[in-house]
C-alpha positions as CSV (number, residue, x, y, z in Angstrom):
1,M,-43.2,-16.3,-124.6
2,T,-41.6,-17.8,-127.5
3,S,-40.8,-21.4,-128.8
4,N,-37.0,-20.9,-127.7
5,D,-37.7,-19.9,-124.1
6,V,-37.9,-23.2,-121.7
7,T,-39.8,-23.2,-118.1
8,T,-38.1,-24.6,-115.7
9,E,-39.6,-25.9,-112.4
10,P,-37.4,-27.0,-109.4
11,A,-36.9,-30.7,-108.9
12,P,-39.2,-31.7,-106.3
13,H,-37.4,-31.9,-102.9
14,D,-38.0,-35.8,-100.9
15,G,-36.5,-34.7,-97.6
16,G,-40.4,-34.1,-96.8
17,K,-41.3,-37.6,-97.8
18,R,-38.5,-39.0,-95.6
19,D,-39.3,-37.3,-92.9
20,A,-43.0,-38.4,-92.7
21,R,-41.7,-42.1,-93.3
22,S,-39.4,-41.6,-90.2
23,S,-42.5,-40.1,-88.4
24,R,-44.5,-42.7,-89.5
25,G,-42.4,-45.1,-88.2
26,W,-41.5,-43.8,-85.0
27,L,-45.6,-43.8,-84.9
28,K,-45.5,-47.2,-85.2
29,V,-43.2,-48.2,-83.0
30,L,-44.8,-46.0,-80.0
31,G,-48.3,-47.8,-81.3
32,V,-46.7,-51.2,-81.0
33,G,-44.6,-50.5,-77.6
34,A,-48.4,-49.0,-76.0
35,A,-50.3,-52.2,-77.2
36,V,-47.7,-54.2,-75.5
37,L,-48.5,-52.2,-72.4
38,A,-51.6,-52.4,-72.5
39,L,-51.9,-56.2,-72.8
40,L,-49.6,-56.8,-70.3
41,F,-51.6,-54.6,-68.1
42,A,-55.2,-56.6,-68.8
43,G,-53.1,-59.3,-68.6
44,S,-53.3,-58.5,-64.8
45,R,-56.7,-57.5,-64.4
46,L,-58.6,-61.0,-66.1
47,S,-60.4,-60.9,-63.2
48,L,-62.6,-58.7,-64.8
49,L,-62.8,-60.5,-67.7
50,P,-64.9,-63.8,-67.2
51,G,-63.4,-66.2,-69.9
52,L,-60.0,-64.9,-70.2
53,D,-58.6,-66.2,-67.4
54,D,-57.7,-69.8,-68.7
55,F,-55.3,-68.2,-71.5
56,F,-53.2,-65.3,-69.2
57,G,-53.9,-68.1,-65.9
58,E,-50.8,-68.3,-63.9
59,E,-49.5,-72.2,-63.1
60,T,-48.1,-73.1,-60.2
61,H,-45.2,-75.7,-60.0
62,D,-44.6,-77.6,-57.0
63,R,-40.8,-78.5,-57.2
64,S,-39.5,-79.3,-53.6
65,G,-37.6,-82.6,-52.8
66,P,-39.1,-85.4,-50.8
67,A,-39.6,-84.6,-46.8
68,V,-36.4,-86.5,-45.3
69,L,-37.2,-87.8,-41.8
70,K,-34.4,-86.7,-39.6
71,S,-35.4,-88.4,-36.0
72,I,-37.9,-90.0,-34.3
73,Q,-38.8,-89.8,-30.8
74,D,-41.2,-92.2,-28.5
75,M,-43.9,-89.9,-27.1
76,S,-45.1,-90.7,-23.2
77,A,-46.8,-87.6,-22.5
78,Y,-50.7,-88.1,-23.0
79,E,-52.5,-85.3,-24.3
80,A,-55.8,-84.9,-22.9
81,A,-56.8,-81.3,-23.6
82,S,-56.3,-79.1,-26.8
83,G,-57.3,-75.6,-26.5
84,N,-57.7,-73.2,-29.7
85,F,-57.2,-69.5,-29.4
86,Q,-57.3,-66.4,-32.1
87,V,-55.6,-63.1,-31.6
88,V,-55.4,-59.9,-33.9
89,V,-52.0,-58.6,-34.0
90,D,-51.7,-54.8,-34.4
91,L,-47.6,-54.7,-34.6
92,E,-46.1,-51.3,-35.8
93,K,-42.0,-50.3,-36.2
94,D,-41.6,-46.8,-36.5
95,T,-38.2,-44.6,-36.8
96,K,-37.1,-41.8,-35.0
97,F,-37.5,-38.4,-36.2
98,V,-38.7,-39.7,-39.7
99,P,-42.5,-39.7,-40.8
100,D,-44.6,-43.2,-40.8
101,V,-45.0,-42.2,-44.5
102,L,-41.0,-42.5,-45.3
103,R,-40.6,-45.0,-43.2
104,G,-42.4,-47.4,-40.9
105,T,-44.5,-50.4,-41.2
106,R,-47.5,-50.8,-39.0
107,T,-49.0,-54.8,-39.3
108,L,-52.9,-56.1,-38.7
109,F,-52.8,-59.7,-38.5
110,V,-54.8,-62.3,-36.7
111,G,-53.5,-65.1,-35.6
112,A,-55.2,-68.8,-35.2
113,G,-54.0,-71.3,-33.4
114,T,-53.7,-74.5,-30.8
115,V,-52.1,-75.5,-27.6
116,D,-52.5,-78.8,-25.9
117,A,-52.0,-79.9,-22.6
118,S,-50.8,-82.9,-21.4
119,V,-49.4,-84.9,-18.7
120,D,-46.2,-87.3,-18.8
121,L,-47.2,-90.5,-17.6
122,G,-43.3,-91.5,-18.7
123,R,-42.5,-89.4,-15.4
124,L,-44.7,-92.2,-13.0
125,T,-41.9,-93.9,-10.5
126,E,-43.2,-97.6,-9.0
127,D,-43.7,-96.1,-5.4
128,G,-46.2,-93.6,-7.6
129,V,-48.5,-96.1,-8.2
130,V,-49.9,-98.2,-4.4
131,V,-51.9,-100.8,-5.1
132,N,-54.1,-102.5,-1.5
133,E,-53.6,-105.9,-0.9
134,E,-56.7,-107.4,-2.4
135,R,-56.5,-105.3,-5.6
136,T,-59.4,-103.4,-5.1
137,E,-58.0,-100.2,-4.3
138,A,-55.3,-98.1,-6.2
139,E,-53.8,-94.9,-5.5
140,I,-52.0,-93.0,-8.5
141,R,-49.4,-89.9,-8.4
142,L,-49.0,-88.3,-11.6
143,P,-46.9,-85.6,-12.3
144,R,-48.8,-81.6,-13.4
145,A,-50.4,-81.4,-16.9
146,V,-47.9,-78.9,-19.1
147,L,-48.8,-76.5,-21.8
148,G,-47.3,-77.6,-25.5
149,K,-46.2,-74.8,-27.4
150,P,-48.0,-73.0,-29.5
151,A,-48.8,-74.1,-33.4
152,L,-50.1,-71.7,-35.5
153,D,-53.0,-73.0,-38.3
154,P,-52.1,-70.9,-41.5
155,D,-55.1,-71.6,-43.2
156,R,-56.4,-69.9,-40.4
157,S,-54.3,-67.2,-40.2
158,Y,-53.6,-64.1,-42.5
159,A,-52.6,-60.5,-42.8
160,V,-55.9,-57.9,-42.6
161,S,-53.9,-54.4,-43.4
162,K,-50.0,-53.8,-43.7
163,Q,-49.0,-50.2,-44.0
164,R,-45.5,-49.0,-45.3
165,G,-43.2,-46.2,-45.7
166,L,-42.1,-44.9,-49.0
167,L,-38.4,-46.3,-48.3
168,D,-39.8,-49.8,-47.1
169,R,-41.8,-49.5,-50.6
170,L,-38.7,-49.3,-52.3
171,G,-36.7,-52.0,-50.1
172,D,-39.4,-54.9,-50.8
173,F,-39.1,-53.9,-54.2
174,F,-35.5,-54.8,-54.1
175,S,-35.5,-57.3,-51.7
176,D,-37.8,-59.9,-49.6
177,N,-38.1,-59.0,-46.4
178,P,-39.6,-62.3,-44.6
179,G,-38.4,-61.0,-40.9
180,S,-42.0,-58.8,-40.8
181,E,-43.5,-62.1,-41.0
182,Q,-41.8,-63.6,-38.7
183,A,-42.2,-60.9,-36.5
184,V,-45.9,-61.4,-35.8
185,N,-45.8,-64.7,-36.1
186,K,-44.1,-65.2,-33.1
187,L,-46.0,-62.0,-31.1
188,A,-49.3,-64.2,-31.8
189,S,-47.7,-67.4,-30.4
190,R,-46.6,-65.4,-27.6
191,H,-50.0,-64.2,-27.2
192,I,-51.5,-67.3,-27.8
193,A,-49.4,-69.3,-24.8
194,E,-50.5,-66.3,-22.6
195,A,-54.1,-66.9,-23.2
196,A,-53.4,-70.3,-22.3
197,K,-52.0,-70.0,-19.2
198,E,-55.2,-68.0,-18.2
199,S,-57.2,-70.4,-19.5
200,G,-57.2,-73.8,-17.0
201,L,-56.0,-75.8,-20.0
202,T,-53.9,-77.7,-18.0
203,T,-56.8,-78.1,-15.1
204,R,-58.9,-79.6,-18.0
205,A,-55.9,-81.9,-18.9
206,E,-55.6,-83.4,-15.4
207,K,-59.1,-84.0,-15.0
208,N,-59.4,-85.6,-18.2
209,T,-56.4,-87.8,-17.4
210,A,-57.9,-88.8,-14.1
211,D,-60.7,-90.0,-15.7
212,M,-58.9,-91.7,-18.1
213,L,-57.0,-93.8,-15.3
214,K,-60.0,-94.2,-13.5
215,G,-61.8,-96.2,-16.3
216,L,-59.1,-98.0,-17.4
217,L,-58.2,-99.6,-14.0
218,T,-62.0,-100.0,-13.1
219,S,-62.2,-102.1,-16.1
220,L,-59.4,-103.9,-14.8
221,G,-61.2,-104.7,-11.7
222,F,-60.3,-102.2,-9.4
223,E,-63.3,-100.7,-7.2
224,R,-61.4,-97.7,-5.9
225,V,-59.2,-95.8,-8.1
226,T,-57.7,-92.2,-6.7
227,V,-55.4,-89.5,-8.8
228,R,-53.0,-87.0,-7.5
229,Y,-50.7,-84.9,-9.1
230,A,-47.8,-83.5,-7.4
231,D,-45.5,-80.7,-8.3
232,D,-43.2,-81.6,-11.2
233,Q,-39.5,-81.3,-10.4
234,G,-38.4,-82.2,-13.4
């Protein structure tokens, strides 16, 4: 090669470097996104990591307004007995010709509540009380005891399981469905009311009311007190 010969090399092409930098940039973005998703997932599983609950813990704020008194009613009924009941509700809803895996719900619910039995002393009329001249004997005629409405206890009532089809899950995702909870609550209340009718609760209430009146009148000097129950004609 002579001194006049000049060797030229092609200038390095920087396109490869730009492609490499672009790839690294996308990898960083993907890495940050994956880290954020992992952090969110970990936040929902903090119960598995003691000590981190306080950092990612949920807070509950009660923003309810004050309770407003709507009405006051004078009570004349003597609540003489109360029964505690529990029922297991198995409520299933199906759609014709559609598999349960797609459409349908089945809820297993434990409902616990009370039913009160009372005697309305306000229905006692003047001729319902007969006293002899010596005021040593008294006869009282009262209406029959009646059952109140079942009162479910939210602290002792709970859903054991709830199975839903795919379409039902999608529907719950886009909107709330309070009707399903109301359905099991109403069904539990109905079963408890039916059980209360067969429990002898009204008989117990009538006995307790009679014992209460006998004790009260005996303390006032009556030697013999008779309590009878008549059919309540309303």
